[in-house]
N, C-alpha and C positions, 0 to 999 in steps of 0.2 A: 504494500500500500504506500503510495507516495505521500509526501508531507502535505501536499495540496488536498489529497483525499482525506487524510487525517484531520486537516483543518475543517474541511466540509463536515465531517462527522462530528467534530466538536461544536460547530455552529448548530447543526441539527439537534444535537442532544441538549445543549444549553438553552436553545430557544424552543424546545419541545416541538420540533417540526417532524413531519413523517420521514421515514427513510426514503432516500431518493429525491427529496425536495431540492429544487434548484436554489442554491444559496449564493452562487457566484456574483449575482448582481445586487445582493442585499445591501441596504443602507440602514443606518441607525434610525429607528422610529418609522421606517417605511412600512413596517408591519406591526400590528399590536403586540406581538410576542416580544419584540426587541425594545423594551423600555429600559429605564435606568437600572432597575433591579436585575433584569436579565443581562444587562451589559456587565455588571459586576460578576455574575455567574460565568459569563462567557470568558471574561479576562482570567478568572481563577481556573477555568477548565483549560484554557490555552496554556497557562503557566504549568499546570500539572502535566498536560499531554506532551509539551515540548521542553520541559525542565528549564524554563526561562523565568526571569523576573521582569514584569512590565511595570514601569514607573508611571506616576500620575500623569505626566505630560503625554506619554504614549497612550495611556488609557483614554484620555480625552480626545486625542487625535484619531483613535481607531474608530472611524465613523462608517466603515463599510467593510465588506468582505475583502475588497481590493486593498484597503488600508491594512487589514489584518495580515495579508500576504506580505506586504511591504515591511510590516513590523517583524515578521518572522525572519525575513532576509536581513534586516538590520541586526538581528540577534544571531546571524550566522547560519540560519536554516534556509536552505534553498527550497522554496515551496514546490518547485518543478520536479524535484527529485523524489 
């Protein structure tokens, strides 16, 4: 499973989305499930899944799935692999 697939799974799980739900274009608050509380759960799930620490600025900046992939790459995790 690629890092990108793992990230998709984290998004689906943290946001209580069905398996196979398309998350690639998701943006913060674009769906009711992605509210501020779910955002905190999502950040925690990403930290657990990828063994990284996301700081406050990164947490605020992570406003979409695309930004989450950029965040992983910033932490040395190539999402495409």
